C-alpha positions in Angstrom: 7.5 -4.4 -9.6 5.8 -1.2 -8.9 3.1 -0.4 -6.2 0.3 1.6 -7.7 -2.2 3.7 -5.7 -5.6 4.5 -6.8 -5.8 7.7 -4.4 -9.7 8.6 -5.0 -10.5 5.1 -4.2 -8.4 4.8 -0.9 -10.5 5.3 2.2 -7.7 5.3 4.7 -8.5 2.2 6.5 -4.6 1.4 7.1 -4.9 -2.3 6.7 -2.1 -1.9 4.0 0.0 0.2 6.5 -0.2 -2.9 8.8 1.0 -5.3 6.1 3.6 -3.3 4.6 4.7 -0.7 7.1 8.1 -0.3 5.4 6.6 0.5 2.3 3.7 2.8 3.2 2.1 5.0 6.0 -1.1 7.0 6.6 -0.1 10.5 7.2 -1.6 12.8 10.0 -4.6 13.5 7.8 -5.4 9.7 7.0 -4.1 9.8 3.6 -1.9 6.9 2.4 1.6 7.7 1.3 3.9 5.2 -0.4 7.2 5.5 1.0 8.7 3.1 -2.1 6.9 2.4 -5.1 9.5 0.0 -6.6 9.8 -3.5 -4.7 11.4 -6.8 -5.0 12.6 -9.5 -2.6 11.0 -9.5 0.7 9.3 -6.3 0.1 7.5 -7.8 -2.8 5.8 -10.2 -0.4 4.7 -7.2 1.8 3.5 -5.5 -1.1 1.3 -8.2 -2.3 0.0 -8.8 1.2 -1.0 -5.0 1.2 -2.8 -5.2 -2.1 -4.7 -8.4 -0.9 -6.0 -6.8 2.4 -7.1 -3.5 0.9 -11.0 -3.5 1.3 -11.5 -1.1 -1.4 -8.9 -2.3 -4.0 -7.0 0.9 -4.2 -3.5 -0.7 -4.6 -2.2 -2.9 -7.4 1.2 -4.2 -8.6 2.5 -3.9 -12.1 
């Protein structure tokens, strides 16, 4: 699966980073950076958690 980020929608809350720190992080300016877009196995569970916790629905999986 692939993580998709709707960058204009992202407000930089950082909840996704807490849920999936191996997959994404906030940079020095508070912008979300996807370290990996393709996920499977244990990373898929973390990506699903990140999608769930985003308060503005800026993340999705396909």
